SEPARO-359851 format. One record per residue (C-alpha): residue number from 1; residue in one letter; x, y, z. Coordinates in pm, whole numbers. Example, Ala and Ser with C-alpha at 12.3 -4.5 7.8 and 13.67 -1.06 7.14 Angstrom:
2
PT  seq  type       X       Y       Z
PT    1     a    1230    -450     780
PT    2     s    1367    -106     714
//
This chain:
643
PT  seq  type       X       Y       Z
PT    1     m    2449   -5776   -9025
PT    2     i    2472   -5421   -8967
PT    3     i    2577   -5306   -8620
PT    4     k    2487   -4946   -8537
PT    5     r    2748   -4760   -8340
PT    6     r    2620   -4610   -8017
PT    7     r    2631   -4231   -8019
PT    8     g    2848   -4081   -7743
PT    9     p    2754   -3780   -7524
PT   10     n    2721   -3446   -7688
PT   11     l    2903   -3165   -7500
PT   12     h    2667   -2902   -7633
PT   13     d    2359   -3078   -7504
PT   14     f    2515   -3136   -7162
PT   15     t    2593   -2764   -7128
PT   16     l    2234   -2675   -7224
PT   17     f    2109   -2916   -6957
PT   18     l    2316   -2745   -6686
PT   19     v    2188   -2406   -6786
PT   20     l    1826   -2514   -6770
PT   21     l    1888   -2676   -6429
PT   22     g    2033   -2352   -6290
PT   23     l    1733   -2151   -6415
PT   24     v    1492   -2387   -6250
PT   25     g    1684   -2350   -5924
PT   26     l    1672   -1971   -5939
PT   27     f    1299   -1966   -6005
PT   28     s    1241   -2208   -5715
PT   29     s    1437   -1998   -5468
PT   30     s    1254   -1683   -5558
PT   31     c     933   -1839   -5431
PT   32     v    1075   -1913   -5084
PT   33     e    1008   -1650   -4812
PT   34     n    1320   -1457   -4711
PT   35     g    1465   -1615   -4403
PT   36     g    1646   -1305   -4287
PT   37     v    1960   -1301   -4080
PT   38     r    2056   -1295   -3718
PT   39     a    2372   -1260   -3521
PT   40     k    2554   -1595   -3505
PT   41     k    2564   -1742   -3162
PT   42     s    2913   -1743   -3018
PT   43     s    3032   -1787   -2662
PT   44     t    3306   -1536   -2718
PT   45     k    3101   -1267   -2887
PT   46     d    3002    -973   -2664
PT   47     g    2632    -951   -2600
PT   48     v    2405    -693   -2445
PT   49     n    2404    -699   -2063
PT   50     g    2040    -681   -1970
PT   51     s    2107    -583   -1607
PT   52     n    2296    -264   -1661
PT   53     g    2183    -123   -1994
PT   54     g    2419    -306   -2219
PT   55     g    2742    -109   -2177
PT   56     s    3059    -169   -1988
PT   57     n    3075     175   -1846
PT   58     g    2849     142   -1545
PT   59     p    2474     168   -1486
PT   60     g    2431     476   -1703
PT   61     a    2601     335   -2004
PT   62     g    2382     333   -2317
PT   63     p    2315      18   -2513
PT   64     g    2479     -67   -2845
PT   65     d    2295     -24   -3175
PT   66     g    2221    -396   -3191
PT   67     g    2305    -394   -3560
PT   68     l    2299    -708   -3765
PT   69     g    2582    -710   -4010
PT   70     g    2933    -817   -4090
PT   71     a    3057   -1164   -4176
PT   72     d    2949   -1332   -3849
PT   73     l    2593   -1396   -3959
PT   74     e    2370   -1694   -4009
PT   75     e    2016   -1733   -4140
PT   76     f    1727   -1636   -3914
PT   77     p    1475   -1906   -4010
PT   78     n    1159   -1715   -3917
PT   79     g    1264   -1363   -4037
PT   80     i    1332   -1041   -3852
PT   81     t    1089    -873   -3616
PT   82     e    1029    -506   -3660
PT   83     l     848    -296   -3399
PT   84     r     591     -66   -3557
PT   85     h     322      43   -3309
PT   86     i     215      64   -2945
PT   87     i    -149      13   -2870
PT   88     d    -269     312   -2662
PT   89     p    -405     163   -2338
PT   90     f    -657     449   -2309
PT   91     d    -831     434   -2650
PT   92     g    -709     105   -2805
PT   93     n    -569     269   -3116
PT   94     y    -241     171   -3284
PT   95     k       6     460   -3260
PT   96     t     372     528   -3314
PT   97     k     368     755   -3007
PT   98     v     185     684   -2686
PT   99     t     173     901   -2369
PT  100     i     107     740   -2032
PT  101     p     144     847   -1669
PT  102     k     459     699   -1525
PT  103     n     260     513   -1254
PT  104     f      59     328   -1521
PT  105     k     -64     -12   -1414
PT  106     g    -201    -275   -1649
PT  107     y     -89    -436   -1975
PT  108     l      96    -262   -2258
PT  109     y      83    -410   -2610
PT  110     l     348    -368   -2874
PT  111     s     281    -471   -3237
PT  112     g     511    -503   -3535
PT  113     l     610    -713   -3831
PT  114     n     685   -1083   -3787
PT  115     v     622   -1101   -3412
PT  116     t     565   -1475   -3487
PT  117     a     945   -1513   -3519
PT  118     l     973   -1460   -3141
PT  119     n     739   -1746   -3043
PT  120     e    1024   -1981   -2948
PT  121     k    1225   -1722   -2761
PT  122     v    1229   -1575   -2415
PT  123     v    1204   -1209   -2492
PT  124     k    1227    -881   -2303
PT  125     v    1176    -521   -2404
PT  126     r    1418    -251   -2313
PT  127     f    1310     117   -2310
PT  128     n    1602     368   -2310
PT  129     f    1475     700   -2182
PT  130     g    1602    1049   -2243
PT  131     r    1943    1182   -2341
PT  132     e    2098     962   -2076
PT  133     l    1941     643   -2223
PT  134     e    1819     536   -1881
PT  135     p    1721     166   -1930
PT  136     i    1409      -6   -1810
PT  137     i    1379    -371   -1905
PT  138     i    1042    -543   -1884
PT  139     p     972    -919   -1960
PT  140     a     733    -981   -2248
PT  141     v     521   -1263   -2378
PT  142     i     365   -1329   -2718
PT  143     g      -9   -1306   -2736
PT  144     r    -290   -1229   -2978
PT  145     g    -476    -900   -3000
PT  146     t    -732    -736   -3228
PT  147     g    -578    -615   -3552
PT  148     i    -628    -288   -3739
PT  149     t    -978    -406   -3824
PT  150     p   -1192    -592   -3566
PT  151     q   -1232    -886   -3794
PT  152     t    -862    -974   -3772
PT  153     d    -624   -1051   -3491
PT  154     i    -243   -1035   -3480
PT  155     e      32   -1147   -3256
PT  156     v     164    -879   -3021
PT  157     l     413    -838   -2744
PT  158     i     241    -813   -2402
PT  159     l     416    -633   -2119
PT  160     d     289    -668   -1763
PT  161     m     303    -320   -1607
PT  162     n     126    -396   -1284
PT  163     n     440    -345   -1080
PT  164     q     471      12   -1230
PT  165     p     820     -27   -1379
PT  166     f     830     334   -1502
PT  167     n     734     489   -1168
PT  168     n    1088     585   -1064
PT  169     i    1185     742   -1396
PT  170     r    1270    1114   -1344
PT  171     l    1066    1355   -1556
PT  172     l    1350    1588   -1644
PT  173     y    1206    1734   -1966
PT  174     d     910    1940   -2089
PT  175     l     620    1892   -2324
PT  176     f     583    2132   -2617
PT  177     d     252    2184   -2801
PT  178     y     283    2156   -3177
PT  179     n     -89    2109   -3258
PT  180     d    -233    2297   -3552
PT  181     y    -478    2563   -3415
PT  182     r    -492    2767   -3741
PT  183     d    -790    2865   -3952
PT  184     t    -771    2931   -4326
PT  185     s    -621    3278   -4272
PT  186     g    -334    3144   -4055
PT  187     d    -479    3269   -3729
PT  188     e    -453    3032   -3430
PT  189     v    -811    3054   -3308
PT  190     k    -893    2695   -3206
PT  191     t    -906    2618   -2835
PT  192     p    -564    2471   -2736
PT  193     t    -547    2133   -2562
PT  194     l    -507    2102   -2185
PT  195     n    -469    1725   -2204
PT  196     p    -109    1611   -2146
PT  197     r    -177    1288   -2335
PT  198     n    -272    1478   -2655
PT  199     g     -97    1341   -2960
PT  200     g      28    1679   -3074
PT  201     l     251    1720   -2763
PT  202     f     618    1628   -2789
PT  203     c     867    1571   -2508
PT  204     r    1195    1761   -2577
PT  205     g    1437    1520   -2416
PT  206     l    1640    1340   -2682
PT  207     k    1959    1373   -2879
PT  208     l    1907    1481   -3236
PT  209     e    2017    1136   -3360
PT  210     d    1721     977   -3181
PT  211     d    1463    1224   -3306
PT  212     p    1254    1073   -3594
PT  213     t    1094    1408   -3673
PT  214     f    1424    1552   -3779
PT  215     q    1504    1507   -4148
PT  216     g    1880    1495   -4129
PT  217     s    2124    1425   -4404
PT  218     s    2493    1453   -4489
PT  219     a    2422    1811   -4592
PT  220     n    2198    1887   -4295
PT  221     g    2341    1768   -3966
PT  222     f    2188    2022   -3736
PT  223     c    1837    2153   -3652
PT  224     d    1930    2521   -3702
PT  225     s    1678    2679   -3942
PT  226     a    1347    2853   -3874
PT  227     g    1061    2619   -3945
PT  228     e    1282    2308   -3931
PT  229     k    1115    2028   -3742
PT  230     c    1303    1848   -3460
PT  231     n    1024    1807   -3202
PT  232     y    1208    1570   -2967
PT  233     a    1542    1752   -2969
PT  234     y    1647    1852   -2619
PT  235     a    1589    2209   -2495
PT  236     k    1502    2335   -2143
PT  237     v    1298    2647   -2088
PT  238     v    1129    2749   -1759
PT  239     d     897    3032   -1653
PT  240     s    1076    3330   -1500
PT  241     g     994    3635   -1297
PT  242     l    1185    3956   -1259
PT  243     l    1552    3957   -1162
PT  244     e    1658    4110    -829
PT  245     g    2034    4143    -785
PT  246     g    2090    3929   -1094
PT  247     i    1886    3636    -953
PT  248     a    1561    3546   -1122
PT  249     k    1246    3497    -913
PT  250     l    1055    3179    -972
PT  251     p     678    3232   -1033
PT  252     t     467    3041    -779
PT  253     e     131    3212    -797
PT  254     p    -120    3251   -1083
PT  255     q    -235    3595   -1219
PT  256     i    -538    3617    -985
PT  257     d    -653    3819    -686
PT  258     i    -487    3606    -414
PT  259     s    -572    3821    -113
PT  260     g    -943    3858    -193
PT  261     n    -925    4234    -176
PT  262     g    -900    4292    -552
PT  263     y    -617    4244    -796
PT  264     a    -517    4611    -771
PT  265     s    -487    4581    -394
PT  266     e    -219    4312    -394
PT  267     s     107    4389    -219
PT  268     l     432    4413    -421
PT  269     s     572    4098    -253
PT  270     t     266    3901    -360
PT  271     s     261    4045    -713
PT  272     l     627    3948    -772
PT  273     k     535    3585    -709
PT  274     k     292    3583    -999
PT  275     c     350    3473   -1358
PT  276     l     468    3735   -1602
PT  277     p     270    3786   -1932
PT  278     d     386    3560   -2214
PT  279     n     425    3860   -2443
PT  280     n     624    4186   -2418
PT  281     d     329    4423   -2407
PT  282     r     422    4704   -2163
PT  283     a      74    4777   -2031
PT  284     n       9    4407   -1984
PT  285     f     334    4375   -1783
PT  286     f     265    4661   -1547
PT  287     t     -92    4540   -1492
PT  288     s      29    4190   -1399
PT  289     v     273    4322   -1136
PT  290     n      20    4577   -1012
PT  291     q     240    4886   -1075
PT  292     t     187    5225   -1237
PT  293     l     262    5221   -1608
PT  294     t     594    5394   -1695
PT  295     g     790    5412   -2022
PT  296     a     665    5364   -2376
PT  297     g     677    5091   -2640
PT  298     s     728    4722   -2578
PT  299     m     930    4572   -2297
PT  300     s    1288    4484   -2383
PT  301     v    1546    4241   -2247
PT  302     g    1759    4392   -1971
PT  303     e    1521    4680   -1899
PT  304     n    1537    4801   -1538
PT  305     v    1215    4888   -1347
PT  306     i    1197    5047   -1009
PT  307     f     922    4932    -771
PT  308     g     931    5108    -437
PT  309     a    1300    5151    -356
PT  310     t    1410    4833    -531
PT  311     t    1545    4797    -883
PT  312     f    1440    4489   -1080
PT  313     t    1548    4374   -1423
PT  314     y    1309    4244   -1687
PT  315     n    1463    3956   -1891
PT  316     g    1144    3820   -2043
PT  317     p     893    3568   -1913
PT  318     f    1107    3265   -1989
PT  319     r    1458    3153   -1886
PT  320     p    1673    2908   -2081
PT  321     l    1869    2645   -1882
PT  322     a    2196    2483   -1990
PT  323     e    2160    2628   -2339
PT  324     s    2505    2498   -2447
PT  325     q    2371    2141   -2407
PT  326     w    2066    2192   -2634
PT  327     e    2020    1980   -2937
PT  328     i    1847    2258   -3127
PT  329     r    2047    2558   -3263
PT  330     t    1973    2929   -3240
PT  331     g    1832    2958   -3589
PT  332     a    1550    2712   -3509
PT  333     y    1452    2867   -3176
PT  334     f    1193    3106   -3326
PT  335     s     924    3036   -3579
PT  336     e     606    3244   -3603
PT  337     v     297    3052   -3698
PT  338     s     131    3163   -4021
PT  339     s     -90    3018   -4302
PT  340     s     221    2867   -4453
PT  341     t     425    2788   -4137
PT  342     p     308    2538   -3876
PT  343     a     419    2539   -3512
PT  344     t     792    2450   -3478
PT  345     g    1080    2558   -3253
PT  346     l    1059    2689   -2897
PT  347     f     905    3039   -2938
PT  348     q     691    3226   -3190
PT  349     k     864    3564   -3136
PT  350     t    1172    3714   -2980
PT  351     m    1259    4050   -2830
PT  352     d    1623    4003   -2948
PT  353     t    1821    3715   -3104
PT  354     t    1870    3512   -2787
PT  355     a    1667    3251   -2604
PT  356     n    1623    3501   -2317
PT  357     g    1419    3722   -2547
PT  358     g    1173    3446   -2648
PT  359     i     804    3515   -2605
PT  360     n     489    3327   -2699
PT  361     s     645    2994   -2618
PT  362     f     515    2655   -2733
PT  363     l     558    2515   -2376
PT  364     f     258    2308   -2273
PT  365     p      12    2436   -2180
PT  366     r      32    2727   -2427
PT  367     v    -276    2882   -2258
PT  368     f    -476    2783   -1956
PT  369     k    -826    2816   -1813
PT  370     m    -870    2822   -1437
PT  371     n   -1184    2726   -1247
PT  372     l   -1250    3024   -1018
PT  373     t   -1528    3126    -788
PT  374     a   -1739    3424    -884
PT  375     g   -1586    3766    -832
PT  376     v   -1215    3665    -836
PT  377     s   -1032    3914   -1059
PT  378     h    -767    3778   -1296
PT  379     l    -580    3843   -1623
PT  380     s    -728    3680   -1931
PT  381     s    -825    3739   -2296
PT  382     i   -1110    3625   -2517
PT  383     t    -871    3486   -2784
PT  384     p    -600    3235   -2709
PT  385     f    -321    3378   -2924
PT  386     d    -223    3683   -3128
PT  387     l    -406    3714   -3459
PT  388     v    -156    3745   -3737
PT  389     s    -420    3869   -3978
PT  390     t    -477    4190   -3777
PT  391     a    -248    4465   -3661
PT  392     s    -366    4456   -3299
PT  393     n    -228    4236   -3026
PT  394     d    -560    4062   -2955
PT  395     a    -423    3814   -2706
PT  396     v    -308    4073   -2447
PT  397     r    -437    3949   -2117
PT  398     g    -646    4224   -1965
PT  399     l    -780    4252   -1610
PT  400     d   -1109    4071   -1572
PT  401     p   -1291    4206   -1265
PT  402     g   -1427    3859   -1196
PT  403     l   -1668    3595   -1321
PT  404     v   -2037    3649   -1270
PT  405     v   -2077    3284   -1171
PT  406     s   -1828    3025   -1065
PT  407     t   -1690    2867   -1390
PT  408     s   -1383    2856   -1615
PT  409     t   -1204    3172   -1703
PT  410     s   -1121    3293   -2051
PT  411     f    -771    3228   -2186
PT  412     m    -495    3294   -1936
PT  413     a    -116    3265   -1997
PT  414     g      11    2905   -1992
PT  415     c     235    2979   -1691
PT  416     n     -76    2986   -1470
PT  417     g    -138    2620   -1549
PT  418     r     224    2527   -1481
PT  419     v     240    2696   -1137
PT  420     t    -101    2562   -1024
PT  421     n     -23    2206   -1140
PT  422     f     323    2165    -987
PT  423     d     439    1940    -703
PT  424     e     741    2102    -534
PT  425     f     842    1777    -358
PT  426     t     876    1564    -682
PT  427     n     961    1870    -893
PT  428     e     708    1754   -1151
PT  429     g     417    1942   -1306
PT  430     i     157    1924   -1576
PT  431     g     419    1962   -1853
PT  432     s     695    1739   -1709
PT  433     c     784    1435   -1913
PT  434     n    1039    1186   -2034
PT  435     v    1054     999   -2366
PT  436     s    1214     683   -2495
PT  437     a    1507     726   -2726
PT  438     t    1494     365   -2847
PT  439     i    1286      57   -2782
PT  440     e    1468    -269   -2813
PT  441     i    1355    -633   -2823
PT  442     l    1602    -858   -2636
PT  443     s    1646   -1234   -2620
PT  444     r    1883   -1434   -2403
PT  445     d    2157   -1612   -2583
PT  446     i    2185   -1960   -2428
PT  447     e    2553   -2018   -2505
PT  448     s    2690   -1678   -2388
PT  449     g    2427   -1605   -2118
PT  450     r    2393   -1249   -2246
PT  451     d    2097   -1061   -2394
PT  452     v    2115   -1007   -2768
PT  453     v    1928    -719   -2939
PT  454     l    1687    -862   -3196
PT  455     s    1525    -539   -3303
PT  456     t    1570    -169   -3231
PT  457     s    1319     108   -3308
PT  458     k    1370     486   -3289
PT  459     d    1044     567   -3469
PT  460     v     807     425   -3199
PT  461     k     798     640   -2891
PT  462     i     654     619   -2542
PT  463     q     619     943   -2343
PT  464     l     589     944   -1965
PT  465     i     408    1223   -1778
PT  466     r     349    1286   -1409
PT  467     p     158    1022   -1209
PT  468     s    -213    1029   -1224
PT  469     l    -506     852   -1054
PT  470     t    -866     920   -1134
PT  471     n   -1188     796    -970
PT  472     f   -1493     648   -1143
PT  473     e   -1611    1005   -1231
PT  474     g   -1283    1084   -1404
PT  475     n   -1171    1330   -1133
PT  476     e    -810    1343   -1032
PT  477     v    -757    1204    -680
PT  478     l    -378    1169    -663
PT  479     y    -252    1435    -421
PT  480     s      61    1529    -626
PT  481     a    -147    1579    -942
PT  482     m    -413    1802    -786
PT  483     n    -430    2180    -837
PT  484     a    -184    2361    -612
PT  485     c    -301    2663    -419
PT  486     s    -201    2907    -142
PT  487     n    -561    2981     -52
PT  488     s    -912    2902    -173
PT  489     q    -910    3196    -416
PT  490     a    -719    2974    -663
PT  491     c    -982    2697    -632
PT  492     g   -1311    2668    -815
PT  493     a   -1661    2645    -684
PT  494     n   -1736    2392    -411
PT  495     t   -1363    2343    -348
PT  496     c   -1131    2442     -66
PT  497     c    -755    2495     -36
PT  498     f    -629    2249     221
PT  499     n    -263    2150     262
PT  500     q    -178    2349     -50
PT  501     r    -420    2149    -273
PT  502     c    -774    2218    -388
PT  503     w   -1018    1966    -238
PT  504     g   -1389    1927    -293
PT  505     k   -1613    2042     -11
PT  506     d   -1760    1693       1
PT  507     i   -1424    1590     146
PT  508     v   -1325    1908     335
PT  509     s   -1649    2015     502
PT  510     q   -1545    2370     589
PT  511     c   -1292    2599     428
PT  512     l   -1045    2777     651
PT  513     e   -1155    3114     511
PT  514     d   -1523    3041     604
PT  515     a   -1447    2937     961
PT  516     n   -1467    3179    1256
PT  517     v   -1105    3135    1350
PT  518     i    -993    3229    1701
PT  519     g    -624    3210    1763
PT  520     n    -309    3182    1562
PT  521     g    -210    3530    1679
PT  522     g     163    3594    1640
PT  523     v     397    3725    1906
PT  524     g     296    4079    1989
PT  525     a     -64    4041    1871
PT  526     v    -329    4182    2103
PT  527     c    -502    3914    2311
PT  528     s    -715    3858    2614
PT  529     s    -699    3480    2616
PT  530     d    -421    3222    2575
PT  531     f    -624    3054    2296
PT  532     q    -596    3371    2080
PT  533     c    -220    3311    2046
PT  534     s     -41    3057    1834
PT  535     s     201    3013    2126
PT  536     l     -95    2962    2371
PT  537     c      68    3228    2592
PT  538     c    -110    3563    2641
PT  539     n      89    3793    2866
PT  540     q    -182    3934    3097
PT  541     s      41    4226    3204
PT  542     t      84    4361    2849
PT  543     g    -227    4208    2684
PT  544     t     -19    4070    2393
PT  545     c      89    3723    2279
PT  546     a     425    3616    2421
PT  547     v     687    3361    2326
PT  548     h     669    3004    2444
PT  549     l     910    2746    2303
PT  550     n     982    2402    2447
PT  551     s    1192    2203    2202
PT  552     a    1520    2013    2228
PT  553     d    1729    2303    2112
PT  554     q    1516    2600    2227
PT  555     k    1351    2656    2569
PT  556     v    1186    2986    2621
PT  557     f     896    2954    2866
PT  558     c     582    3161    2907
PT  559     s     653    3179    3289
PT  560     k     307    3286    3415
PT  561     s     289    3398    3780
PT  562     p      63    3219    4026
PT  563     g    -293    3331    3986
PT  564     q    -271    3380    3605
PT  565     s    -447    3168    3348
PT  566     c    -274    2874    3193
PT  567     v    -336    2587    2945
PT  568     a     -72    2346    3083
PT  569     k     176    2310    3363
PT  570     e     480    2411    3150
PT  571     y     326    2761    3097
PT  572     c     351    2838    3476
PT  573     r     657    3007    3626
PT  574     q     934    2779    3760
PT  575     e    1001    2796    4132
PT  576     n    1300    2659    4323
PT  577     v    1159    2365    4517
PT  578     p    1377    2170    4766
PT  579     n    1401    1799    4689
PT  580     c    1559    1592    4971
PT  581     f    1714    1245    4930
PT  582     i    1921    1001    5137
PT  583     v    2232     974    4922
PT  584     k    2544     761    4939
PT  585     t    2854     932    5076
PT  586     g    3109     652    5055
PT  587     l    3251     389    5292
PT  588     d    3379     414    5651
PT  589     q    3707     256    5779
PT  590     q    3535     -80    5822
PT  591     g    3401     -72    5466
PT  592     t    3044      -4    5574
PT  593     p    2842     224    5337
PT  594     t    2769     571    5470
PT  595     c    2494     811    5372
PT  596     a    2348    1147    5450
PT  597     l    2037    1361    5395
PT  598     r    2092    1608    5112
PT  599     c    1844    1862    4979
PT  600     y    1861    2023    4627
PT  601     n    1681    2326    4491
PT  602     v    1514    2206    4165
PT  603     p    1348    2458    3930
PT  604     t     991    2324    3899
PT  605     h     692    2451    3701
PT  606     g     386    2552    3900
PT  607     e      74    2349    3885
PT  608     c    -209    2439    3637
PT  609     r    -534    2365    3813
PT  610     n    -868    2461    3665
PT  611     g    -680    2689    3418
PT  612     i    -501    2885    3694
PT  613     c    -130    2865    3789
PT  614     i     -57    2781    4155
PT  615     p     288    2743    4320
PT  616     p     440    2398    4309
PT  617     s     417    2182    4621
PT  618     p     748    2060    4765
PT  619     p     782    1680    4799
PT  620     g     806    1518    5145
PT  621     v    1139    1488    5332
PT  622     p    1247    1128    5400
PT  623     i    1297    1023    5765
PT  624     f    1669    1019    5852
PT  625     d    1849     988    6187
PT  626     p    2204    1120    6152
PT  627     l    2309     945    6476
PT  628     n    2181     607    6352
PT  629     p    2170     638    5971
PT  630     d    1981     373    5777
PT  631     c    2152     356    5432
PT  632     t    1946      67    5295
PT  633     d    1758     295    5052
PT  634     a    2036     538    4993
PT  635     i    2083     649    4626
PT  636     d    2367     791    4430
PT  637     p    2381    1174    4421
PT  638     p    2109    1270    4164
PT  639     t    2147    1481    3858
PT  640     f    1866    1700    3727
PT  641     p    1802    1780    3358
PT  642     d    1796    2136    3237
PT  643     t    1438    2268    3244
//
């Protein structure tokens, strides 16, 4: 009987088995979707405070970067959410930059990768605006919306904006227009946009680190070269007038005939309120300020001009503010558009090497068209910009004697749009804006009770512009956004200037300029009736309007004599009228009250009856017997107010 010995385990075969098992495990794990990572929950780990912007340095403190890294990590089972687009509420398109008025009401939709991962969380979205990272936190819910193609739908974050959460954000910055208006020769000939929601407008209100258009690197840490793009980097430039005594005048009027007597008939005081040309053409400058041309060549920074007996200094049409705080450097200020160079920087040209010398700015609007009535003279040109392919300065705004019919003008300097679309109470205009530096998705950590940043995006931007409200015809009806004016010359056809805004004549039935106005004569104006004077006091002795003030701190009365015309009692002369009363005088030796009849001369206005002043009538004298005084109705000694 042969007994076969059982073979023992082979070490080589066992090793091979382990290797095969490991390979199978690797192949299996490669087919599993990446779970991602998230910050591990910990009751001691600092979170992001949703109520004050995430910092510990007060309400203005900026949030942390919300980074996910380090050893304190655990798997995020559903993956990481990444914000990619905002759906434009006006056209429904997916965009990385959306511009809305700050009083926007409705729903805002944010899309991105793996929004599904947020289904089981209570999420909020934090927008950090401007250089100061001013936080606005809005609750969000997960919903479904139409995808890139109508046949698909995706999950999106839905923000309820019906309580206007952005309405109190300050619009501290300015829009710059970087649209491409060039033809094949490099000339900018296309009509520039006047729509503040245009996609080619950028709000310069961020630190360089939050500007996704800047291509920074370890070797390039600053935006300091001509043609270098940093469209969101903070810079502040405003329109400027001439300097008087070292103080710049602020333009408040457009380059039009304001008085109605012709542009060349405007007074110097009115002309100095108007915008300066956006170039340094000498003839254009003297035409705009309505003065006789002197000197030769182009205007230069620091040049003195004498108008009348006053010396003014020309420092260019623009004034930089807080230049030391800008995020863009001097080398990138100026960049002339050509066939090979798109619009970048702040200005196309400069009169020197400083920001004061900048001309042809990219401030929005770059040019403007006003709606004017027929015959209103103004400065405009047939082309919007200088043509680089010709030697002439084709965009010099010449004097247009007036439109044949009421319509839009040719191209005027952009400053005209900024002064006629500005609200001095809110300090916001057509080009005012603010922009988000970062947009963060937050979720509340149950253990710590703090908000944790799940995702941060610097590439997706939301720009805020001034409030707006349009009717069913698309016309602006919000007072602060309507065209500003000083009279109806600055308004178009069928509109009137009323309360410094242009209104349609269907609302304001009669313009002030069209009415047969009687009155409003100043002190010293010739008059024959009280109603011809703003004070309602015509001095019949001199035939001129006199002063009449009756306020808490000023009392100067018209004081008309009896027999003269009047509109109210207070316009008649005061007369001393005796007013008699039984007044208390104390107590006698027995403690009985004593009294006496006392009369006081009280200055009293005459009566105005049937439009004529008559002397005031003295009141009756109470019955009083000094031998047997009745002190029942006695009063304390009266006091009389100043009249």
